[in-house]
N, C-alpha and C positions, 0 to 999 in steps of 0.2 A: 551975196550969192545971187546969181541971176535966176530968172524963172526957168530957163533952160536947164541949168545945173540941178535944179530941184526935181526935174523930171528927166533924168538922163536917158532912160531907155527909149523914150518916145520923142525926144527933142528934135530929131532929124526926120521924123515921119510926117509926111505931108501927102495925103491921098490925091491932092489936086495936081501935084507934079511928079508923083511916083518916087521910087527909091533913088537915093543919091548914087552917082557914079563915083569912082575913086577920087577924082579931083574935088568934087563937091563934098564928099565925105571928109577929105583932108582939110579943106577950108573950114569946115565946121568943128574941127578938133579931132577927127579920126586919125588913126595910125600913130598918134602921140604915144600911147601906151606900148604898142608893139615896138616902136623905135627905142623907147626908154628901156624896156625889158631886155630886148636883144642886144642893146648897146652897153648897158651898164649894170644890169641886175643878174644875180644867179638864180637858178631854179628854186633854191631854198628860200631866197628872199621873196620871190613871188608867192610861194606857199605861205610864208609868214605874213605877208601883207593881206592876203585873202583871208587868212585865219583871223587876223586882228580886225578885219572889216565887219565881222559877224555875219557874213553872207551864209545863208542856209539854202539848201537845194529847193528850187522853186517848182519842182515837178510834183510835189505832194508829200514826200517823206520828211523833208525839212532837215536832212542830215547836214552837219557842218561841212561846207565845201572844202576848205583847207584841210580839215581833218581827214576827209575822204582821200584827198590827194596824197597825204602823208604816208599812206600804206603802200604806195607804189614803189617797187625797187628803184634805187637811185642811179643805176647805170645810165650813161649818156645814150641818146637815141641812136648814135652811130654804132654802139656796141651791143644793143639789145632791142629786139623788135617789141614795140609797144603801140597800143592803139588808144585814140581818143574818139569817143562816139557822142555826137549830139543827138539826143532823143527828141525827134520832132514828129513822132508817131502819135499825134494828139487825138485820142479817141474817148476821153472821159466825157460822158454826157454833160452838157452845160459849160464845157471848157473850150474857149476859142482864143485865148490870149496869145499863144505862141504863133498862131497864124498871122496876127497883127504884126508881130516883130519880123517874121520871115518875109512877108510881102512888103512891109514898109521900109526896112533897112537891113537887108541881108548881109551887107558888109560889116555891120556891127557884130553879127554872129561869127563871120569869118575872122575878124580880129580877136574876138573872145576865144575862139578855138585855137588860134596861134598862141595866145598867152597861156591857155590851159595846157596845150601840148608842150610848150617850152617848160612849164613848171614841172610836169611829170616826165619830160623827155620822151614824148611819143612822136615817132616819125610819120605816123599814118593817121589821118582823120577821116571820119565817116559821118555824114548826116543821114540818119535813119528817118526818112520823111514819109509821112502819111501819103498813101498813093493818091488820095482824092485831092490833095493840095497841088493842083496842076499849075496854078499861077505862081505859087511859091517855088515850085520846082524850076520853072522857067527863069525866075528872077535869081534864084540861088545859083543856077548854072552860069548865068550871065555875070554875077558878082564874083564867083570863084574864078571864072575865066579871066576877067579883067584884073583881079588881084594877082593872078599868076603872071599875066603879061607885065604888070608893074613891079614884079619881083618880090611880092609879099608872100608868095607861096612857091615852093619848089626847092631846089638845091641851094644851100649856103645862103639863107635869107639875110640880106643886108651885110653880107660878109661876116656873119656871126659864127659860122661853122655849123649852125643848126639848120636842118632840112626838114620840111614838113609840107604835105599836100593833103587836099580834101577831096573825097569822092562822095557823090550823092547817091544814096540807095533808096529808091521808092519802094515802100513796103507793100505787102499783099493785103494789109488792112486787118489786123487783129488787135483787139484791146489788150490782150495778154502781153503784147510786146512792150507795153509800158513798164513791165517788170524787167529789170535790166538783164537778167540771165536768159529770159525767154527771147529778148531782143538779140542777144549774142548768138543764141542757137539758130534763130531765123537768119541772121547774117551768114552763118555757116552753111546755109542752104538746106537746113533740116526743119522738121516740124517745130513750131514755136512753143516749146515747153520749158518751164523753169527748171533750173538745176539746183541740186542740193548744195548747201554751203556749210563748211568750206569745201573747196577753195573759193575764196571771194574773187570777183573779177579783177580786183587790183593786183592780184598775184597770178591768177590763172583764168583769163577771160577768153577773148576771141581767139580761136585756134590755139588755145593754151597759153597765149601770151598775156602779160599784164595789160589790163584795159581799164579805162575810166569811162563811165557813162554819166553824162550830165544833161540836164534839161536845157532847152533853148533859152529860156529866160535867165537861168542861172549863168550861162556862158555870156549872154549879152551884157551882164553887169560888169564883167571883168575889165574891159577897157576903161571904164569910169573909175573903178577902184584903183587901178595902177596909175592912171593919169592924175587923179586928184587926191589920192592917199586914203588909207584905210580909216583914219579918224573922220575924215569928211564923210565917207560912205556910212560909217556907223552912226554918225550924227543925223543922217537923214531919217532914221527910224524914230518912232515915238516911244519905244519901250526898250526891251532887252535885245531885240533883233535889229540888224542893220539894213539900211538901204530903203529903196522904194519897193512897191509890189504892184503888179497889175491885177486889179480887182475887177470883177464883172458881176452883172446881175442879169438874169433872164427870168421870164415869167410875166405876169400881168402888172408890170410897172410902166410908168409913162414913157421912159426913155431907156429901154434895155441897151446894154453896151458894156464897154470896158474902159477903165481909167487907170493911169499910173498915179499912185498916191503913196505917201509915207507908210511904210509897214507899221501896223498898229493903229491905223485909222479906224475910228469906231464904226461898227456895222450900220448903225442908224444914219450916220452921215453919208455913207456910201449909197444907201437906199434912198434917202429923202433928198439929199442935195444933188447927187450925181445922176441917180436913176430917176429922179423926179417924183418919187413916191408912187403909191399905187394908182392904177387907172381909176377913173370915176366909177363908182358902183362896186368896187372891190375892196376888201379888207385883207391885210396880211394876217395869215393864221400861223404859219410856220415856215421854215426854210432849211435848205441844206446849205451850210455856209461855205463849203469848199468843194462843191461838185457832187456827183451822184453817189460816190462811195464814202460820204460822210454822214454823221448822224443828224437827225432833225433837231433843231432848237426852235422854241416858240417865240412869240412876240415879246415875252418878258425879258429875253436875253439880247435885245437889239442894241443895248449900250456896250456890248462886249467889244474890246479892242481886237481888231483883226490881226493878231499875231499868233505865233504857234502856241505859246504857253497859255494865253488868255482864252483862246477858243477851246483848248483842251480842258481848262478848268470849267468852262461852260457846258462840258459834256459832249463835245464834238471834236473835229479836227479842222485846221486851216486848209489842208489839202492844197488845191490849186488856187484857192481864193476866189473862185467863181461861184457865186451864190445862185441857187435855184429857188424861186419863190413859190410857195403854196398859198393860194388865196382861199377865201372862205366859200367860193362857189365851185371849187374843184374837189372832187372826191379824193381824199388822201389814200384810200385803199386802191383806187384805180391808178394813182400816181405810183404807189409802191409796187403794184403789179407790173406796171410798165418798166420800172427800174429792174425788178427781178427777172423779167423776161430778157432784158438786155444782158444781165450778168449770166444767166443760164446759157444763153446762146454763145457768149464770149468765153465760157470756160474752155480751157485747152483740153480737158478730159484726162489729164495725166493722173490725178489722184481721185480716189473713189468718193470721199466726202463732198468734194466740189462737183464732180461729174454727175453723181446721182442725187445729191442733196439739193442743189439749186433748182433742177427741173421739178423736184417734188414740192419745193416751196412755191414755185410758180403755179403748179396745179392746184394747190390749196388756196392760193390767192384768187385764181380763176373762179373756183367754186364759190368763194365768199362774195366776190364782186358780182357774179352772175345770179346770186340768190339761192344757191344750192348748198351752201356751207353749213356746218354744224359747230356746236360749242367746242367739241373735241378738236376741231381743226385749229382753234386758237392755241390749244395746248401743244399741238404738233408744231405750229409755227414758232412758239416760244422755245420748244426743245431744239428745233433746228437753229434758231438764232443763237442760242447758247453754245451749241455744239460746233457749228461752223464759224461762229464769230470769235472763238477763242484762238489767239495766235498759236502757231506751232502744230496745229492739227492737219494742216495742208502744206504743200510744198511752197506756196507763196501766199501773198496777202490778198489774193483775189476774193476768196470766200469771206474772210473777215470784213473786207470792204463792202461786199455785197450785202452782208448782214447788218451793217451799220444803219441804213435807213429803215430796215425792217424792225430791228430790235427797239430802236427809238420810237418808231411809229406804233408799235404794239402798246407802248406806254402812253404816248401823247394822244393817240386816236382810239383809245379803248372803246369809247362810246360809239364811234363810227363803226368799228368792227362788230360790236354787239348789235347795232341797228341793222346792219346788213343781214345778219343771221336771223334776228327776230322778225324782221319785215319780209324776208325772202326776196329782197331787191336792193338796188343801190338808191338810197334816199336822195342823192344829188342828181340823178339822171334827168328828172323833170325840169329842174331849175338851172341846168348847165348853161353857161353863157358862151359867147364866141371866143 
């Protein structure tokens, strides 16, 4: 196996020369999967291969991709209107992996969308793109236009009888659009609020039609699965999950960034070998392993394998796989307050617990961080964490995700919370570093 095949998602990404055009993409192995799928595979065979590859959604939920597709009605695209949506509205704090893929090799996403659309027989594709990703927007439009000119998009692709095209929709910028039903509502031109389920999008999604929403990284894996086989892809993972994963680290490490590694790579290896360890003068105290909406784990859990099951056993979630580091010179209460401020602002306001509960959590944290908090405030925070953090009490997972860092922080940083209240100030303010 070549080095490139071990890092399939990023093998063609070279910032020095920019994204490949169609010719360069094909020379490097692109379009092989689309040609194979449209020429000799049935939609059911595509779904079967993706299922056997053990590909799980890379947007955070980790649902089996092939299983998700299997719920879509089987009528051909010519007989029933269906949609495939690439969720590129990347707004999870600390997460920047999909931007790398969008700007570095947008044709990989185009081919992945062709394969996914063929599998579920969707004739219409949409990239729901974060509005601030202007360079990605330019490069996506260029890639889609060239693919259309070369016959990879449009009517009767490769004479297969399958027709599919892609439209880029720049979003207005709401974190809640990461929730697939809120994304669909926004696409319909309405306020981005989640929908009750059922019906699930696979049967009643965009404008009532069957719809599949997949993350950018998820879709970019598909050309490699189809071209190289599900067993090859499953073998790239180090544990129960298949493939590679783009991991990232932000915070006071020597080399913040993102890297494509086998899924299941130990967290310690990601931080020490790839991120270069902590900056001089700083110690790792805790971290959010999968982005802002995951629970804190402390330094004793650094040997956890970064796959879905292992991180869950450690008390958190893999999420997007983009770790946020808390160092020993940063106030954990201030960090949690910043996170809850974000979540409170990004609530869609549709259901009362989230709309009213998250701002109240933020106000309690403000008081504690500013030195005006009381012991009973901790009881209130704990009550909110338990009430809002339980699944099923809100329309979507926004509030439970928001409570993950708070609930874990109340346990890990109990002494810090107590010190803020007892001293009437933040103990970290005087010694805060750059």
